[in-house]
C-alpha positions as semicolon CSV with decimal commas, in nm:
position;residue;x (nm);y (nm);z (nm)
1;M;12,830;12,465;7,664
2;S;12,817;12,201;7,921
3;H;12,649;11,856;7,843
4;E;12,401;11,899;8,141
5;H;12,274;12,234;7,968
6;A;12,278;12,112;7,642
7;A;12,083;11,796;7,739
8;K;11,784;12,000;7,847
9;E;11,708;12,135;7,499
10;T;11,681;11,994;7,158
11;P;12,017;12,062;6,990
12;R;12,077;12,158;6,631
13;G;12,333;12,233;6,385
14;K;12,685;12,249;6,524
15;A;12,566;12,192;6,873
16;L;12,396;11,855;6,752
17;A;12,716;11,761;6,564
18;W;12,940;11,831;6,862
19;L;12,713;11,650;7,122
20;S;12,677;11,354;6,872
21;L;13,058;11,339;6,849
22;A;13,094;11,355;7,222
23;A;12,833;11,076;7,283
24;M;13,026;10,838;7,060
25;G;13,323;10,860;7,319
26;V;13,116;10,787;7,604
27;V;12,797;10,630;7,514
28;Y;12,907;10,368;7,246
29;G;13,264;10,274;7,394
30;D;13,141;9,943;7,550
31;I;12,938;9,840;7,231
32;G;13,200;9,967;6,999
33;T;13,464;9,714;7,131
34;S;13,266;9,421;7,097
35;P;13,406;9,314;6,760
36;L;13,730;9,235;6,924
37;Y;13,578;8,923;7,091
38;A;13,225;8,878;6,998
39;I;13,244;8,682;6,673
40;R;13,573;8,514;6,790
41;E;13,404;8,365;7,069
42;C;13,130;8,195;6,863
43;F;13,398;7,999;6,636
44;H;13,690;7,973;6,903
45;G;13,706;7,815;7,225
46;E;13,511;7,574;7,452
47;H;13,182;7,600;7,305
48;A;13,277;7,677;6,940
49;I;13,065;7,597;6,634
50;A;13,232;7,486;6,314
51;V;13,298;7,752;6,045
52;T;13,034;7,651;5,791
53;D;12,813;7,874;5,569
54;V;12,505;7,799;5,771
55;N;12,685;7,891;6,119
56;V;12,844;8,207;5,980
57;L;12,531;8,329;5,804
58;G;12,327;8,238;6,116
59;V;12,567;8,404;6,364
60;L;12,557;8,725;6,132
61;S;12,190;8,713;6,115
62;L;12,141;8,708;6,504
63;I;12,378;8,993;6,541
64;F;12,205;9,194;6,287
65;W;11,867;9,142;6,446
66;S;11,995;9,164;6,804
67;L;12,124;9,523;6,725
68;T;11,816;9,626;6,523
69;I;11,553;9,495;6,815
70;V;11,751;9,548;7,121
71;I;11,947;9,869;7,050
72;S;11,779;10,012;6,756
73;I;11,430;9,984;6,853
74;K;11,401;9,893;7,246
75;Y;11,663;10,123;7,349
76;L;11,667;10,410;7,099
77;V;11,310;10,419;7,022
78;F;11,138;10,342;7,379
79;I;11,337;10,329;7,662
80;L;11,505;10,645;7,575
81;Q;11,193;10,826;7,626
82;A;11,182;10,708;7,978
83;D;11,368;10,990;8,120
84;N;11,355;11,112;8,493
85;D;11,343;11,491;8,438
86;G;11,623;11,439;8,172
87;E;11,829;11,175;8,355
88;G;11,845;10,792;8,290
89;G;11,969;10,463;8,431
90;I;11,797;10,179;8,634
91;L;11,777;10,372;8,961
92;A;11,629;10,686;8,785
93;L;11,364;10,470;8,628
94;A;11,292;10,305;8,938
95;A;11,250;10,645;9,112
96;L;11,022;10,753;8,811
97;V;10,781;10,458;8,840
98;T;10,758;10,471;9,222
99;P;10,917;10,722;9,468
100;V;11,203;10,571;9,677
101;K;11,092;10,762;9,970
102;S;10,719;10,627;9,973
103;A;10,609;10,339;10,198
104;I;10,781;10,015;10,063
105;K;10,472;9,779;10,046
106;G;10,339;9,553;9,772
107;R;10,424;9,661;9,416
108;A;10,626;9,938;9,538
109;W;10,883;9,713;9,722
110;L;10,882;9,485;9,409
111;I;10,968;9,785;9,197
112;L;11,249;9,922;9,426
113;T;11,395;9,567;9,467
114;M;11,403;9,563;9,105
115;G;11,578;9,865;9,087
116;L;11,837;9,779;9,349
117;L;11,933;9,440;9,190
118;G;11,975;9,624;8,848
119;A;12,212;9,893;9,003
120;A;12,395;9,607;9,197
121;L;12,434;9,435;8,851
122;L;12,575;9,721;8,681
123;Y;12,863;9,737;8,929
124;A;12,970;9,376;8,844
125;D;12,954;9,494;8,477
126;G;13,159;9,786;8,575
127;M;13,432;9,551;8,695
128;I;13,430;9,307;8,387
129;T;13,401;9,566;8,112
130;P;13,751;9,723;8,147
131;A;13,913;9,369;8,232
132;I;13,784;9,207;7,920
133;S;13,809;9,509;7,688
134;V;14,167;9,598;7,760
135;L;14,283;9,234;7,758
136;S;14,137;9,146;7,429
137;A;14,288;9,466;7,272
138;I;14,624;9,371;7,418
139;E;14,595;8,983;7,304
140;G;14,634;9,147;6,942
141;L;15,023;9,124;7,035
142;E;14,995;8,747;7,040
143;V;14,884;8,789;6,667
144;A;15,181;8,990;6,560
145;T;15,425;8,753;6,734
146;P;15,368;8,469;7,005
147;L;15,691;8,569;7,167
148;L;15,456;8,867;7,330
149;T;15,201;8,625;7,499
150;P;15,387;8,602;7,828
151;Y;15,372;9,006;7,846
152;V;14,988;9,044;7,777
153;E;14,870;9,036;8,122
154;P;15,136;9,224;8,269
155;I;15,068;9,507;8,000
156;T;14,697;9,489;8,064
157;I;14,744;9,536;8,449
158;V;14,967;9,828;8,378
159;I;14,714;9,978;8,164
160;L;14,434;9,928;8,399
161;I;14,648;10,066;8,720
162;V;14,733;10,385;8,496
163;L;14,341;10,424;8,395
164;F;14,221;10,412;8,756
165;Y;14,503;10,625;8,884
166;F;14,417;10,911;8,655
167;Q;14,048;10,886;8,763
168;S;14,118;11,153;9,033
169;R;14,256;11,414;8,794
170;G;13,902;11,421;8,605
171;T;13,785;11,312;8,280
172;A;13,694;11,663;8,140
173;R;14,030;11,719;7,941
174;V;14,047;11,359;7,846
175;G;13,681;11,353;7,749
176;A;13,761;11,634;7,492
177;V;13,951;11,378;7,260
178;F;13,737;11,081;7,353
179;G;13,500;11,152;7,039
180;P;13,743;11,195;6,765
181;I;13,934;10,882;6,868
182;T;13,627;10,675;6,874
183;V;13,523;10,812;6,531
184;V;13,873;10,694;6,407
185;W;13,801;10,358;6,582
186;F;13,474;10,331;6,430
187;L;13,618;10,437;6,086
188;T;13,875;10,139;6,139
189;L;13,593;9,895;6,206
190;A;13,423;9,989;5,880
191;A;13,741;10,005;5,665
192;L;13,848;9,666;5,795
193;G;13,507;9,539;5,724
194;I;13,483;9,673;5,365
195;M;13,823;9,521;5,294
196;H;13,714;9,170;5,339
197;M;13,325;9,191;5,265
198;F;13,427;9,092;4,904
199;D;13,577;8,760;5,032
200;A;13,259;8,603;5,074
201;P;12,982;8,862;4,937
202;R;12,718;8,600;5,022
203;V;12,719;8,705;5,394
204;L;12,487;8,968;5,306
205;W;12,224;8,715;5,279
206;A;12,233;8,717;5,662
207;L;12,026;9,014;5,650
208;N;11,733;8,762;5,607
209;P;11,609;8,648;5,938
210;W;11,555;8,286;5,790
211;D;11,922;8,242;5,836
212;A;11,881;8,288;6,204
213;V;11,601;8,040;6,234
214;R;11,807;7,789;6,015
215;F;12,096;7,822;6,236
216;F;11,889;7,708;6,540
217;L;11,704;7,438;6,329
218;E;12,036;7,285;6,228
219;N;12,239;7,332;6,568
220;G;11,969;7,295;6,821
221;W;12,098;7,312;7,194
222;E;12,444;7,404;7,063
223;G;12,291;7,705;6,878
224;F;12,100;7,817;7,201
225;V;12,432;7,793;7,401
226;I;12,593;8,038;7,096
227;L;12,320;8,280;7,177
228;G;12,487;8,370;7,501
229;T;12,796;8,472;7,316
230;V;12,606;8,668;7,043
231;F;12,469;8,886;7,321
232;L;12,819;9,030;7,348
233;V;12,740;9,256;7,078
234;V;12,446;9,441;7,277
235;T;12,624;9,466;7,603
236;G;12,665;9,843;7,601
237;G;12,276;9,897;7,585
238;E;12,232;10,010;7,914
239;A;12,495;10,288;7,867
240;L;12,258;10,444;7,611
241;Y;11,998;10,482;7,878
242;A;12,220;10,606;8,144
243;D;12,396;10,875;7,948
244;I;12,102;11,070;7,829
245;G;12,144;11,304;8,123
246;H;12,481;11,409;7,945
247;F;12,395;11,437;7,595
248;G;12,004;11,410;7,540
249;T;11,855;11,171;7,340
250;R;11,894;11,335;6,979
251;P;12,259;11,324;6,982
252;I;12,251;10,956;7,091
253;R;12,024;10,860;6,814
254;V;12,191;11,059;6,561
255;S;12,521;10,903;6,618
256;W;12,398;10,558;6,637
257;Y;12,189;10,548;6,305
258;G;12,432;10,765;6,132
259;F;12,758;10,642;6,205
260;V;12,807;10,358;6,485
261;L;12,561;10,107;6,373
262;P;12,688;10,089;6,000
263;A;13,029;10,070;6,133
264;L;12,955;9,793;6,353
265;L;12,781;9,598;6,084
266;L;13,042;9,640;5,809
267;N;13,296;9,497;6,062
268;Y;13,098;9,202;6,181
269;F;12,995;9,112;5,817
270;G;13,370;9,171;5,706
271;Q;13,469;8,921;5,980
272;G;13,222;8,680;5,886
273;A;13,337;8,693;5,527
274;F;13,693;8,668;5,644
275;L;13,635;8,359;5,843
276;L;13,438;8,191;5,526
277;S;13,748;8,239;5,326
278;H;14,006;8,188;5,615
279;P;13,834;7,940;5,854
280;N;14,172;7,850;6,025
281;L;14,197;8,160;6,160
282;A;13,911;8,170;6,366
283;S;14,112;8,211;6,695
284;N;14,129;8,596;6,644
285;P;13,958;8,697;6,312
286;F;13,957;9,068;6,415
287;Y;14,328;9,111;6,433
288;H;14,393;8,860;6,141
289;M;14,181;9,095;5,905
290;A;14,450;9,372;5,937
291;P;14,751;9,365;5,694
292;S;15,059;9,283;5,866
293;W;15,200;9,641;5,859
294;A;14,871;9,771;6,041
295;L;14,868;9,531;6,326
296;Y;15,069;9,726;6,589
297;P;14,877;10,045;6,505
298;L;14,556;9,830;6,541
299;V;14,650;9,718;6,889
300;V;14,711;10,088;6,978
301;M;14,403;10,194;6,841
302;A;14,199;9,915;7,015
303;T;14,371;9,986;7,345
304;L;14,275;10,353;7,323
305;A;13,921;10,235;7,218
306;T;13,898;9,986;7,531
307;V;14,030;10,245;7,760
308;I;13,754;10,485;7,657
309;A;13,498;10,207;7,685
310;S;13,630;10,151;8,042
311;Q;13,613;10,495;8,120
312;A;13,277;10,524;8,055
313;V;13,161;10,252;8,276
314;I;13,405;10,376;8,568
315;T;13,224;10,720;8,519
316;G;12,860;10,530;8,523
317;A;12,966;10,371;8,854
318;F;13,046;10,711;9,001
319;S;12,712;10,834;8,901
320;L;12,516;10,553;8,974
321;T;12,683;10,559;9,332
322;L;12,600;10,929;9,377
323;Q;12,247;10,843;9,315
324;A;12,236;10,558;9,532
325;V;12,368;10,781;9,820
326;Q;12,119;11,075;9,752
327;L;11,842;10,812;9,753
328;G;11,928;10,651;10,090
329;L;12,054;10,351;9,939
330;S;12,392;10,361;10,032
331;P;12,623;10,515;10,306
332;R;12,766;10,861;10,261
333;M;13,082;10,847;10,063
334;R;13,366;11,114;9,987
335;I;13,276;11,245;9,658
336;E;13,538;11,487;9,494
337;H;13,439;11,723;9,207
338;T;13,702;11,723;8,930
339;S;13,558;11,987;8,726
340;S;13,428;12,344;8,836
341;E;13,209;12,371;8,538
342;Q;13,034;12,034;8,494
343;M;12,883;11,908;8,820
344;G;12,866;11,562;8,659
345;Q;13,252;11,523;8,660
346;I;13,300;11,342;9,000
347;Y;13,551;11,096;9,151
348;I;13,460;10,861;9,424
349;P;13,791;10,703;9,562
350;A;13,625;10,399;9,757
351;V;13,458;10,298;9,435
352;N;13,768;10,374;9,193
353;W;14,001;10,152;9,388
354;T;13,754;9,890;9,463
355;L;13,683;9,839;9,107
356;M;14,064;9,848;9,010
357;V;14,149;9,589;9,241
358;C;13,861;9,370;9,110
359;C;13,966;9,427;8,745
360;I;14,316;9,328;8,814
361;G;14,175;9,007;8,988
362;L;13,986;8,938;8,707
363;V;14,277;8,923;8,471
364;L;14,484;8,743;8,680
365;G;14,218;8,472;8,791
366;F;14,068;8,440;8,422
367;E;14,390;8,482;8,220
368;S;14,250;8,561;7,887
369;S;13,941;8,755;7,734
370;S;13,790;8,414;7,619
371;N;13,773;8,299;7,957
372;L;13,626;8,630;8,075
373;A;13,371;8,624;7,814
374;A;13,237;8,339;7,982
375;A;13,150;8,564;8,292
376;Y;13,049;8,851;8,071
377;G;12,690;8,916;7,972
378;V;12,519;8,728;8,282
379;A;12,465;9,064;8,470
380;I;12,360;9,270;8,181
381;T;12,098;9,032;8,064
382;I;11,935;9,041;8,410
383;T;11,957;9,415;8,407
384;M;11,789;9,440;8,057
385;V;11,504;9,208;8,184
386;I;11,462;9,449;8,489
387;T;11,464;9,739;8,264
388;T;11,199;9,590;8,023
389;L;10,975;9,503;8,343
390;L;11,007;9,868;8,492
391;F;10,922;9,995;8,142
392;F;10,609;9,813;8,154
393;F;10,513;9,968;8,490
394;L;10,605;10,325;8,348
395;V;10,379;10,291;8,039
396;T;10,082;10,174;8,238
397;D;10,106;10,391;8,532
398;R;10,243;10,714;8,376
399;W;10,200;10,707;8,021
400;N;9,848;10,577;8,016
401;W;9,931;10,299;7,759
402;S;9,628;10,052;7,719
403;L;9,701;9,724;7,874
404;P;9,719;9,524;7,542
405;T;9,959;9,796;7,390
406;A;10,185;9,770;7,691
407;L;10,172;9,391;7,690
408;A;10,237;9,341;7,336
409;A;10,555;9,577;7,346
410;T;10,686;9,406;7,672
411;V;10,640;9,056;7,549
412;I;10,820;9,122;7,236
413;F;11,113;9,265;7,422
414;L;11,094;9,011;7,719
415;V;11,106;8,729;7,479
416;I;11,441;8,847;7,353
417;D;11,573;8,946;7,681
418;V;11,468;8,600;7,856
419;S;11,633;8,423;7,551
420;F;11,947;8,587;7,618
421;F;11,915;8,532;7,979
422;G;11,860;8,190;7,939
423;A;12,159;8,137;7,727
424;N;12,380;8,349;7,966
425;I;12,263;8,138;8,261
426;L;12,461;7,829;8,118
427;K;12,789;8,044;8,170
428;I;12,739;8,017;8,546
429;T;12,974;7,742;8,604
430;H;13,236;7,899;8,355
431;G;13,265;8,229;8,537
432;G;12,928;8,360;8,517
433;W;12,897;8,316;8,920
434;F;13,141;8,614;8,974
435;P;12,889;8,898;8,837
436;L;12,609;8,718;9,046
437;L;12,844;8,721;9,346
438;V;12,913;9,069;9,300
439;A;12,559;9,185;9,264
440;G;12,468;8,966;9,572
441;I;12,718;9,154;9,786
442;V;12,640;9,516;9,656
443;Y;12,239;9,432;9,669
444;T;12,307;9,305;10,047
445;L;12,459;9,620;10,113
446;M;12,231;9,844;9,964
447;S;11,915;9,684;10,112
448;T;12,052;9,652;10,454
449;W;12,146;10,015;10,445
450;M;11,803;10,115;10,331
451;S;11,632;9,895;10,589
452;G;11,865;9,997;10,861
453;R;11,775;10,347;10,799
454;R;11,425;10,303;10,799
455;L;11,455;10,112;11,139
456;L;11,677;10,389;11,286
457;G;11,439;10,627;11,206
458;E;11,165;10,435;11,388
459;R;11,375;10,400;11,690
460;L;11,466;10,771;11,702
461;R;11,099;10,845;11,658
462;E;11,017;10,651;11,977
463;A;11,224;10,900;12,176
464;L;11,127;11,219;11,973
465;I;10,917;11,468;12,137
466;P;10,722;11,731;11,930
467;V;10,904;12,058;11,889
468;E;10,619;12,283;12,013
469;L;10,591;12,051;12,306
470;Y;10,956;12,096;12,382
471;L;10,939;12,473;12,367
472;A;10,642;12,463;12,615
473;E;10,854;12,277;12,853
474;M;11,158;12,483;12,803
475;A;10,952;12,793;12,866
476;A;10,897;12,689;13,225
477;D;11,247;12,703;13,284
478;P;11,428;12,900;13,014
479;P;11,788;12,868;12,939
480;Q;12,033;13,153;12,880
481;R;12,008;13,293;12,506
482;V;12,321;13,375;12,324
483;P;12,386;13,555;12,004
484;G;12,398;13,386;11,680
485;I;12,225;13,147;11,459
486;A;12,227;12,754;11,566
487;V;12,133;12,503;11,280
488;F;12,028;12,162;11,420
489;M;12,039;11,881;11,151
490;T;11,737;11,653;11,200
491;G;11,602;11,395;10,997
492;N;11,253;11,439;11,135
493;P;11,112;11,776;11,069
494;V;10,837;11,748;11,345
495;G;11,023;11,621;11,622
496;T;11,291;11,805;11,850
497;P;11,652;11,683;11,757
498;P;11,811;11,503;12,049
499;A;12,118;11,716;11,975
500;L;11,921;12,019;12,064
501;R;11,774;11,858;12,402
502;H;12,119;11,729;12,527
503;N;12,283;12,070;12,434
504;V;12,026;12,254;12,634
505;A;12,036;12,005;12,920
506;H;12,419;12,016;12,964
507;N;12,507;12,381;12,858
508;R;12,184;12,550;12,955
509;V;12,196;12,786;12,667
510;V;11,992;12,856;12,335
511;H;12,105;13,066;12,064
512;E;11,891;13,369;11,968
513;K;11,780;13,189;11,628
514;V;11,756;12,828;11,615
515;V;11,702;12,651;11,290
516;L;11,575;12,300;11,285
517;L;11,699;12,167;10,924
518;T;11,609;11,875;10,729
519;C;11,773;11,806;10,401
520;E;11,548;11,570;10,171
521;T;11,599;11,412;9,851
522;A;11,323;11,439;9,585
523;D;11,261;11,180;9,327
524;V;11,388;11,368;9,043
525;P;11,752;11,405;8,943
526;H;11,774;11,792;8,974
527;M;11,563;12,038;9,101
528;G;11,678;12,342;8,882
529;W;11,474;12,620;8,925
530;R;11,244;12,426;9,133
531;R;11,496;12,372;9,403
532;R;11,316;12,491;9,702
533;A;11,381;12,565;10,070
534;E;11,052;12,565;10,277
535;V;11,081;12,800;10,597
536;E;10,823;12,791;10,859
537;E;10,855;13,023;11,180
538;I;10,753;12,825;11,490
539;G;10,801;13,105;11,741
540;K;11,030;13,191;12,025
541;G;11,295;13,247;11,789
542;F;11,276;12,880;11,622
543;F;11,249;12,808;11,263
544;R;11,196;12,490;11,087
545;V;11,365;12,466;10,748
546;I;11,336;12,191;10,473
547;L;11,594;12,167;10,182
548;T;11,514;11,943;9,887
549;T;11,748;11,862;9,641
550;G;11,743;11,608;9,315
551;F;11,926;11,271;9,352
552;M;12,189;11,373;9,114
553;D;12,240;11,708;9,305
554;E;12,526;11,746;9,586
555;P;12,398;11,902;9,886
556;N;12,596;12,216;10,006
557;V;12,418;12,338;10,324
558;P;12,580;12,666;10,385
559;R;12,538;12,752;10,021
560;E;12,174;12,677;10,008
561;L;12,104;12,851;10,350
562;Q;12,278;13,184;10,229
563;L;12,044;13,180;9,926
564;L;11,722;13,191;10,181
565;E;11,536;13,494;10,158
566;H;11,385;13,549;10,512
567;P;11,401;13,862;10,709
568;E;11,496;13,707;11,041
569;L;11,773;13,480;10,904
570;D;12,080;13,590;10,777
571;F;12,343;13,315;10,691
572;T;12,590;13,529;10,506
573;N;12,822;13,578;10,822
574;N;13,026;13,327;11,021
575;N;12,802;13,353;11,337
576;V;12,636;13,031;11,267
577;S;12,701;12,714;11,438
578;Y;12,580;12,363;11,319
579;F;12,498;12,097;11,573
580;L;12,495;11,758;11,449
581;G;12,363;11,415;11,631
582;R;12,611;11,145;11,589
583;E;12,448;10,818;11,627
584;T;12,637;10,510;11,765
585;V;12,415;10,203;11,653
586;F;12,406;9,891;11,839
587;S;12,282;9,557;11,751
588;T;12,007;9,390;11,970
589;E;11,730;9,125;11,986
590;R;11,455;9,342;11,957
591;P;11,235;9,276;11,624
592;G;11,340;9,462;11,340
593;M;11,614;9,322;11,133
594;A;11,821;8,991;11,133
595;Q;12,102;9,049;11,383
596;W;12,382;8,983;11,124
597;R;12,213;9,260;10,919
598;E;12,207;9,518;11,216
599;R;12,583;9,444;11,295
600;L;12,641;9,511;10,918
601;F;12,450;9,824;10,934
602;A;12,625;9,948;11,250
603;W;12,938;9,870;11,073
604;M;12,862;10,052;10,744
605;S;12,712;10,356;10,964
606;R;13,055;10,389;11,159
607;N;13,250;10,371;10,827
608;S;13,035;10,638;10,643
609;Q;13,156;10,960;10,553
610;T;13,062;11,222;10,813
611;A;12,776;11,447;10,780
612;T;13,001;11,766;10,811
613;A;13,215;11,641;10,474
614;Y;12,901;11,520;10,305
615;Y;12,671;11,856;10,375
616;R;12,995;12,084;10,308
617;L;12,963;12,219;10,661
618;P;13,257;12,438;10,773
619;P;13,422;12,205;11,025
620;D;13,538;12,491;11,262
621;Q;13,159;12,564;11,317
622;V;13,008;12,229;11,370
623;I;12,952;12,070;11,710
624;E;12,869;11,709;11,730
625;V;12,654;11,552;12,018
626;G;12,680;11,186;12,063
627;V;12,346;10,965;12,061
628;Q;12,351;10,600;12,115
629;V;12,061;10,409;11,942
630;E;11,989;10,038;11,993
631;L;11,812;9,869;11,709
């Protein structure tokens, strides 16, 4: 049973157990590796605080209530309900609140901008997560023996290269063992915590929120700075929402409440107790908790866990890119299928190699996971704020919550999100600038592409002639009709495609059957049984066809046309020719976009994947007709 299918119904029994197990390997990889560095960064490094009862209990209280309010309540109870036809993620949420294809004005523009910014920030997280996770795992070798310190970076880089190299092979087979490995990892976390919990049983008092309050009262501004480090324990929160399309909400909740949360809390509280009894080992309490004989196996287990966490982030970047392409927020890219059974198993080379180069650059540039921790969190805090704001629009517009109820829930979540955001902003000069730079670049590219497509559409419409008018003109001087079906792909279902006009003008022939095909993307992830093809007979052998797919569906025009049921259109043979207009875009001084953005759009347009490959058209049946457009 595929994950996509399982997510559409409420699983029970063995199906629920299997999906909960699989969810642990994908959904909780990121949040499950935070114990490697979260507490360490509070008590070791540039902004470290002293290992005292007040500080340790205060940090543990902040961790407990952060996991409870942000993950257990905000995401697991509320945000997971905001699924877009079974799919989650920041772009899916933005599309659910306001259609991306609608007129971008006023509040709709604000919502789409937030969605774009949130997506851009997730790419930045996708670069940092593999680097900090794998690096923090390999740093356990330094605890085993300082002689291995020079080899930490090279080993980390080799592991990252291998990880990204094998992306093209697909994650279907590897994914089958993710769940069991992650179960062993969480059991290991729990066991380490239980082993040391009795070093200082008083850490259990940290369940009282007063310890968090007392921590801030005694530490003041320094305590607020530490809040940015405490945030590291919830950095995997967005993954919960993004992965509901693969597993459904119930398995994600079952695995969290029944297994993941208890294991994390046991480990964090065990680390706290260990620090109180061994304050001199704050440089790496996680690895110091392990018996000497278990250190190397623990490094191996941690490395496997971080690879799994990285895999989940990389796969999420692929899915996010597919959504962006389908929604018209990104140029077409080469998308490869790595599984014949699960359509969610995809590989995008351009995204993969970009992430790999950036991850290696981060390891070489920041040199340690402690330095990387300073850059980590800035992007995700902004994304969490955006998710909360979009959720407010959703519950008021779609779910019909009363304004006081919606405001109450939003304010509670925003107070926490904004507090984390404020604490993380202080990291900007220590490396937090990097995710903001990456997000700024990605946002500029996506917004330029979206605006450029709209401007290009306006320019093309200026020269369009309604199909009915063109047919009347053609009837006055009819060209020769030849056998077969000609499919002219056009973004405007009303106007006459320039490729058709140029073909008639230069070749003086028209096929017996002419199909004006428009491919549209709906604001739902999958059309499923609702996937539709609208066919309209215009007359004189001309037909208008509109194919609609979801933003997580990958278009396959020949396949969709063969499924059409129309007495006069038979696409099952090879007597079909596809005519495409290939626009060459030039920047001008005409009003529209800034010239640098027009030149950027033109460059992106030239380097995007061809429509032939994107729509799965047979290359030997495609005729491209060049069109020059001045923006």
